[in-house]
NUMAR-457182 format. One record per residue (C-alpha): chain; x, y, z. Coordinates in nm, 3 decimals, m for minus. Example, Ala and Ser with C-alpha at 12.3 -4.5 7.8 and 13.67 -1.06 7.14 Angstrom:
% residues 2
> mol,xx,yy,zz
> A,1.230,m0.450,0.780
> A,1.367,m0.106,0.714
***
This chain:
% residues 463
> mol,xx,yy,zz
> A,m10.611,19.139,0.868
> A,m10.512,19.466,0.783
> A,m10.278,19.656,1.003
> A,m10.398,19.966,1.252
> A,m10.333,20.258,1.091
> A,m10.237,20.590,1.242
> A,m10.337,20.907,1.052
> A,m10.120,21.221,1.120
> A,m10.208,21.558,1.095
> A,m10.294,21.720,0.805
> A,m10.337,21.426,0.620
> A,m10.703,21.289,0.684
> A,m10.766,20.904,0.615
> A,m10.355,20.812,0.501
> A,m10.171,20.580,0.589
> A,m9.831,20.686,0.787
> A,m9.531,20.577,0.941
> A,m9.471,20.522,1.261
> A,m9.198,20.820,1.349
> A,m8.981,20.911,1.639
> A,m9.022,21.277,1.717
> A,m8.758,21.494,1.937
> A,m8.963,21.604,2.256
> A,m8.965,22.004,2.270
> A,m8.906,22.146,2.591
> A,m9.131,22.452,2.685
> A,m9.009,22.764,2.803
> A,m9.173,22.919,3.099
> A,m9.465,23.149,2.996
> A,m9.406,23.070,2.656
> A,m9.686,22.859,2.467
> A,m9.663,22.627,2.225
> A,m9.370,22.363,2.133
> A,m9.036,22.419,1.934
> A,m8.861,22.174,1.710
> A,m8.522,22.282,1.769
> A,m8.337,21.996,1.955
> A,m8.204,22.032,2.293
> A,m7.840,22.170,2.376
> A,m7.774,21.936,2.659
> A,m7.441,21.777,2.582
> A,m7.295,22.151,2.450
> A,m7.388,22.307,2.787
> A,m7.197,22.050,2.995
> A,m6.862,22.092,2.777
> A,m6.887,22.430,2.794
> A,m6.913,22.427,3.169
> A,m6.610,22.144,3.231
> A,m6.354,22.318,3.039
> A,m6.222,22.509,3.314
> A,m6.185,22.204,3.551
> A,m6.043,22.018,3.236
> A,m5.758,22.269,3.177
> A,m5.673,22.256,3.534
> A,m5.692,21.893,3.542
> A,m5.445,21.898,3.263
> A,m5.212,22.180,3.415
> A,m5.202,21.949,3.740
> A,m5.138,21.639,3.566
> A,m4.867,21.818,3.354
> A,m4.711,21.906,3.661
> A,m4.735,21.593,3.820
> A,m4.592,21.428,3.511
> A,m4.279,21.694,3.513
> A,m4.231,21.558,3.888
> A,m4.234,21.229,3.813
> A,m3.996,21.300,3.547
> A,m3.760,21.475,3.736
> A,m3.734,21.213,4.042
> A,m3.723,20.969,3.779
> A,m3.416,21.170,3.635
> A,m3.320,21.165,3.996
> A,m3.326,20.813,4.062
> A,m3.167,20.760,3.738
> A,m2.869,20.911,3.870
> A,m2.895,20.756,4.209
> A,m2.890,20.428,4.044
> A,m2.576,20.549,3.811
> A,m2.428,20.677,4.140
> A,m2.449,20.337,4.353
> A,m2.382,20.159,4.017
> A,m2.059,20.333,3.990
> A,m1.968,20.299,4.372
> A,m2.084,19.939,4.344
> A,m1.849,19.875,4.046
> A,m1.570,20.104,4.262
> A,m1.669,19.885,4.585
> A,m1.600,19.563,4.392
> A,m1.289,19.659,4.234
> A,m1.149,19.793,4.558
> A,m1.268,19.432,4.695
> A,m1.070,19.226,4.406
> A,m0.742,19.452,4.433
> A,m0.778,19.401,4.809
> A,m0.863,19.003,4.757
> A,m0.547,19.002,4.529
> A,m0.388,19.157,4.786
> A,m0.430,18.924,5.026
> A,m0.352,18.627,4.754
> A,0.007,18.812,4.711
> A,0.032,18.836,5.105
> A,m0.014,18.465,5.112
> A,0.140,18.337,4.841
> A,0.449,18.550,4.979
> A,0.414,18.406,5.324
> A,0.391,18.055,5.132
> A,0.693,18.123,4.886
> A,0.916,18.262,5.219
> A,0.811,17.984,5.462
> A,0.662,18.296,5.687
> A,0.358,18.357,5.865
> A,0.237,18.648,6.053
> A,0.053,18.634,6.406
> A,m0.086,18.925,6.643
> A,m0.164,18.857,7.009
> A,m0.419,19.110,7.209
> A,m0.271,19.174,7.555
> A,m0.636,19.306,7.685
> A,m0.833,18.987,7.545
> A,m0.580,18.731,7.497
> A,m0.675,18.665,7.155
> A,m0.439,18.512,6.915
> A,m0.447,18.517,6.543
> A,m0.212,18.306,6.313
> A,m0.227,18.339,5.936
> A,m0.333,18.053,5.697
> A,0.095,17.986,5.680
> A,0.149,18.051,6.023
> A,m0.100,17.733,6.042
> A,0.080,17.528,5.812
> A,0.403,17.597,5.949
> A,0.306,17.445,6.249
> A,0.118,17.156,6.112
> A,m0.238,17.236,6.214
> A,m0.550,17.314,6.016
> A,m0.731,17.674,6.050
> A,m1.048,17.535,6.041
> A,m1.022,17.291,6.319
> A,m0.798,17.418,6.547
> A,m0.782,17.744,6.777
> A,m0.477,17.848,6.867
> A,m0.390,18.057,7.207
> A,m0.129,18.146,7.436
> A,m0.092,17.809,7.584
> A,m0.105,17.607,7.233
> A,0.142,17.830,7.141
> A,0.420,17.790,7.398
> A,0.295,17.409,7.444
> A,0.464,17.340,7.080
> A,0.767,17.465,7.143
> A,1.025,17.218,7.234
> A,1.042,17.111,7.615
> A,1.416,17.242,7.639
> A,1.354,17.576,7.458
> A,0.960,17.629,7.592
> A,1.059,17.795,7.962
> A,1.345,18.022,7.791
> A,1.179,18.099,7.496
> A,0.859,18.221,7.714
> A,1.071,18.392,7.972
> A,1.196,18.625,7.672
> A,0.907,18.699,7.559
> A,0.764,18.792,7.894
> A,1.043,18.999,7.964
> A,0.951,19.189,7.593
> A,0.640,19.260,7.696
> A,0.717,19.403,8.001
> A,0.959,19.629,7.866
> A,0.742,19.737,7.558
> A,1.047,19.653,7.335
> A,1.081,19.422,7.002
> A,1.082,19.028,7.074
> A,1.344,18.825,6.856
> A,1.425,18.486,6.913
> A,1.521,18.171,6.734
> A,1.353,17.858,6.890
> A,1.212,17.476,6.785
> A,0.868,17.354,6.760
> A,0.740,16.990,6.762
> A,0.453,16.943,6.537
> A,0.151,16.745,6.574
> A,0.283,16.490,6.326
> A,0.643,16.492,6.550
> A,0.842,16.663,6.298
> A,1.069,16.898,6.442
> A,1.078,17.275,6.273
> A,1.319,17.514,6.345
> A,1.106,17.911,6.372
> A,1.289,18.235,6.360
> A,1.018,18.491,6.537
> A,1.054,18.884,6.485
> A,0.753,19.104,6.658
> A,0.701,19.432,6.713
> A,0.454,19.632,7.025
> A,0.187,19.823,6.903
> A,0.091,20.102,7.137
> A,m0.252,20.299,7.159
> A,m0.300,20.688,7.134
> A,m0.227,20.707,7.565
> A,0.106,20.486,7.480
> A,m0.053,20.202,7.641
> A,0.072,19.868,7.482
> A,m0.207,19.684,7.321
> A,m0.073,19.392,7.120
> A,0.198,19.211,6.952
> A,0.236,19.162,6.571
> A,0.530,18.951,6.466
> A,0.596,18.688,6.200
> A,0.698,18.317,6.262
> A,0.980,18.172,5.938
> A,1.035,17.832,5.892
> A,1.415,17.793,5.880
> A,1.464,17.439,5.906
> A,1.581,17.368,5.605
> A,1.822,17.652,5.613
> A,1.935,17.507,5.987
> A,1.964,17.168,5.848
> A,2.192,17.268,5.531
> A,2.423,17.467,5.772
> A,2.435,17.154,5.953
> A,2.460,16.936,5.656
> A,2.775,17.216,5.565
> A,2.931,17.184,5.822
> A,2.900,16.840,5.853
> A,3.043,16.808,5.518
> A,3.348,17.066,5.588
> A,3.438,16.867,5.919
> A,3.470,16.538,5.675
> A,3.658,16.727,5.431
> A,3.870,16.870,5.658
> A,3.941,16.555,5.826
> A,3.977,16.370,5.481
> A,4.249,16.599,5.379
> A,4.447,16.587,5.695
> A,4.422,16.214,5.655
> A,4.520,16.266,5.255
> A,4.886,16.492,5.385
> A,4.943,16.241,5.656
> A,5.273,16.150,5.461
> A,5.381,16.486,5.455
> A,5.270,16.589,5.804
> A,5.511,16.265,5.921
> A,5.756,16.430,5.742
> A,5.698,16.745,5.911
> A,5.663,16.593,6.225
> A,6.022,16.480,6.186
> A,6.122,16.817,6.104
> A,5.975,16.935,6.419
> A,6.107,16.700,6.646
> A,6.455,16.736,6.478
> A,6.564,17.003,6.743
> A,6.449,16.827,7.060
> A,6.594,16.460,6.899
> A,6.970,16.655,6.837
> A,6.938,16.800,7.215
> A,6.876,16.443,7.334
> A,7.167,16.325,7.155
> A,7.400,16.598,7.271
> A,7.276,16.578,7.626
> A,7.302,16.145,7.585
> A,7.672,16.224,7.511
> A,7.768,16.469,7.766
> A,7.573,16.261,8.054
> A,7.825,15.956,7.905
> A,8.120,16.192,7.929
> A,8.034,16.310,8.254
> A,7.995,16.008,8.407
> A,8.309,15.789,8.241
> A,8.531,16.048,8.391
> A,8.762,15.978,8.738
> A,8.595,16.078,8.918
> A,8.232,16.072,8.773
> A,8.087,16.382,8.794
> A,7.726,16.275,8.943
> A,7.628,16.629,8.948
> A,7.690,16.726,8.624
> A,7.542,16.415,8.487
> A,7.246,16.468,8.646
> A,7.155,16.822,8.448
> A,7.249,16.631,8.140
> A,6.969,16.356,8.225
> A,6.742,16.645,8.353
> A,6.751,16.847,8.034
> A,6.728,16.445,7.837
> A,6.395,16.407,8.026
> A,6.271,16.786,7.904
> A,6.382,16.757,7.519
> A,6.186,16.400,7.501
> A,5.907,16.553,7.680
> A,5.921,16.835,7.433
> A,5.910,16.635,7.148
> A,5.635,16.381,7.281
> A,5.414,16.680,7.337
> A,5.498,16.804,6.961
> A,5.372,16.474,6.834
> A,5.087,16.473,7.031
> A,4.969,16.835,6.914
> A,5.023,16.755,6.599
> A,4.805,16.415,6.625
> A,4.570,16.618,6.789
> A,4.540,16.867,6.494
> A,4.513,16.619,6.272
> A,4.244,16.398,6.438
> A,4.020,16.737,6.468
> A,4.058,16.697,6.906
> A,4.082,16.956,7.118
> A,4.360,17.078,7.306
> A,4.401,17.180,7.661
> A,4.415,17.547,7.636
> A,4.520,17.811,7.927
> A,4.676,18.185,7.975
> A,5.024,18.192,7.878
> A,5.230,18.486,7.795
> A,5.362,18.495,7.448
> A,5.702,18.667,7.580
> A,5.806,18.336,7.739
> A,5.700,18.129,7.427
> A,5.952,18.355,7.198
> A,6.253,18.360,7.434
> A,6.179,17.924,7.475
> A,6.171,17.911,7.065
> A,6.491,18.132,7.038
> A,6.699,17.907,7.269
> A,6.573,17.639,7.059
> A,6.713,17.715,6.742
> A,7.014,17.903,6.895
> A,7.257,17.739,6.720
> A,7.103,17.710,6.412
> A,7.092,18.127,6.441
> A,7.491,18.107,6.529
> A,7.559,17.890,6.217
> A,7.460,18.086,6.000
> A,7.587,18.395,6.158
> A,7.208,18.577,6.203
> A,7.153,18.784,6.493
> A,6.835,18.807,6.690
> A,6.661,19.156,6.806
> A,6.335,19.084,7.066
> A,6.128,19.352,7.120
> A,5.866,19.217,7.350
> A,5.635,19.442,7.529
> A,5.697,19.407,7.865
> A,5.292,19.477,7.960
> A,5.203,19.242,7.741
> A,4.864,19.075,7.822
> A,4.791,18.704,7.870
> A,4.633,18.494,7.582
> A,4.448,18.172,7.631
> A,4.657,17.919,7.386
> A,4.833,17.567,7.392
> A,5.183,17.669,7.434
> A,5.343,17.357,7.249
> A,5.116,17.467,6.929
> A,5.234,17.823,6.976
> A,5.609,17.669,6.988
> A,5.536,17.507,6.665
> A,5.401,17.812,6.512
> A,5.704,18.007,6.621
> A,5.960,17.758,6.543
> A,5.774,17.725,6.178
> A,5.824,18.145,6.091
> A,6.163,18.143,6.237
> A,6.310,17.875,6.067
> A,6.180,18.005,5.775
> A,6.319,18.304,5.806
> A,6.686,18.158,5.879
> A,6.628,17.936,5.566
> A,6.547,18.297,5.402
> A,6.854,18.445,5.471
> A,7.099,18.142,5.404
> A,7.193,18.316,5.050
> A,7.206,18.646,5.180
> A,7.627,18.752,5.147
> A,7.570,19.140,5.095
> A,7.397,19.247,5.397
> A,7.381,19.177,5.767
> A,7.154,18.882,5.860
> A,6.895,19.028,6.090
> A,6.594,18.794,6.270
> A,6.348,19.060,6.458
> A,6.094,18.964,6.678
> A,5.829,19.152,6.834
> A,5.544,19.140,7.076
> A,5.257,19.407,7.074
> A,4.910,19.418,7.228
> A,4.644,19.663,7.065
> A,4.241,19.659,7.128
> A,4.245,19.311,6.943
> A,4.490,19.157,7.136
> A,4.846,19.028,7.115
> A,5.032,19.051,6.755
> A,5.363,18.902,6.719
> A,5.555,18.942,6.439
> A,5.903,18.766,6.278
> A,6.075,18.995,6.011
> A,6.395,18.850,5.851
> A,6.607,19.055,5.586
> A,6.636,18.756,5.366
> A,6.567,18.788,4.980
> A,6.192,18.866,5.043
> A,5.838,18.726,4.835
> A,5.668,18.903,4.566
> A,5.289,18.957,4.603
> A,5.199,18.648,4.409
> A,5.382,18.417,4.615
> A,5.270,18.611,4.933
> A,4.884,18.529,4.832
> A,4.918,18.158,4.843
> A,5.210,18.102,5.089
> A,4.992,17.948,5.347
> A,4.812,17.682,5.111
> A,4.928,17.328,5.152
> A,5.160,17.215,4.921
> A,5.252,17.543,4.811
> A,5.630,17.606,4.859
> A,5.925,17.839,4.729
> A,6.226,17.622,4.894
> A,6.357,17.331,4.645
> A,6.320,17.065,4.884
> A,5.993,17.230,5.051
> A,5.684,17.031,5.125
> A,5.444,17.350,5.158
> A,5.314,17.185,5.466
> A,5.491,17.430,5.764
> A,5.243,17.724,5.725
> A,4.975,17.574,5.653
> A,4.995,17.372,5.980
> A,5.093,17.737,6.139
> A,4.789,17.875,5.972
> A,4.571,17.566,6.117
> A,4.664,17.622,6.436
> A,4.656,18.025,6.468
> A,4.292,17.996,6.354
> A,4.166,17.717,6.545
> A,4.272,17.960,6.849
> A,4.048,18.246,6.676
> A,4.318,18.440,6.537
> A,4.481,18.511,6.217
> A,4.790,18.476,6.023
> A,4.984,18.679,5.713
> A,5.276,18.813,5.513
> A,5.337,19.143,5.392
> A,5.705,19.251,5.218
> A,5.950,19.469,5.406
> A,6.032,19.761,5.260
> A,6.363,19.726,5.195
> A,6.439,19.344,5.186
> A,6.280,19.037,5.345
> A,5.935,18.924,5.461
> A,5.748,19.005,5.762
> A,5.513,18.733,5.902
> A,5.262,18.816,6.162
> A,5.009,18.643,6.352
> A,4.751,18.784,6.608
> A,4.545,18.622,6.915
> A,4.257,18.754,7.051
> A,4.253,18.859,7.390
> A,4.099,18.585,7.694
> A,4.284,18.587,7.995
> A,4.454,18.813,8.244
> A,4.722,19.054,8.239
> A,5.074,18.940,8.285
> A,5.232,19.007,8.616
***
């Protein structure tokens, strides 16, 4: 069946293809059709060009603003990053300092603390907790907790000292013992300083607490060892000291014999001289007591026991010793000159031990002048008081001692005598030092040696 046909204009009877025609737009007032295409799209572009340019400009401005803001944000981020790094570095530095501080406290065994007066809050460092045997995580410290840990024998005294320091606003220094929860006893040395506000009011106390237990135990151990060593040394020299005792009591024993013989002669007379015999017997009793006292004092010195001390006038002791050696002085043709301070104050000492010291010094001076033949033999004894105490000097005109000998003359068993034992001066030094004094020797300008000892004041002025 044939398809329908369409005849186009001008082509009658012909077959034409279906074609699309452009739509013609007729102008007003005009007739006919136009075969040119409609200018719809070009007319729109022309109309939108100004707005497009404006939008582009606005977009460009906004983009520029965004870029500027991004730059500012980047700069701010960089600044914050730099500050953050600086903050982290500062935190690390502070953390290291705190670690060093904590390590330093641990090494030195010194804790720190602070007490606020208004709030009553008490701060302890970790080392302070460790010293007191407490766990900082499970224990809360306070004023009462602290003083409750102080030893009961010292608690009231330490708290009173601390309160007095607070009232006066001054430093606090104290040494005390604490009893830790595990029962350990620790020695603590505490120093604290007041902190004042701008208006001058006392705000808080900041201080340290050092564990000095080992130091105190070491001192006690050292003291015990020194005491044992001294006692052992005294025990070792016991044999030599026995000879020294014989030397020390030689004078009173000789006097005993002489007075006993005199008493016998007075009683054998016809008629018997009872009064004279009584005097001789009295002197015998006196010399026997003196010999007994010398032995007792030497035994006390060896045994390390205390002796009874009382305020005494050293001038009277000098006169007593000179009387004991008067026969020796006369036999060796030695002249004695005593320059004694009449207003000498009394010193607290043991009479017999002071006699021993002076007797040793005077006997040594006599022996130093035995061989002198070309010059007078002069023994000068003097007492004088100064601000430090009473000084006694014994000066001879003998052969003298050189500097090396003077440096060792007080050592035990050191002697310059052919038959000496080196005990007398060592005992003298022990006695003087036991009285809190000092003894030394110096060479004279011309000849001989001067021995001096000084004792501190501890009595009343002599009358």
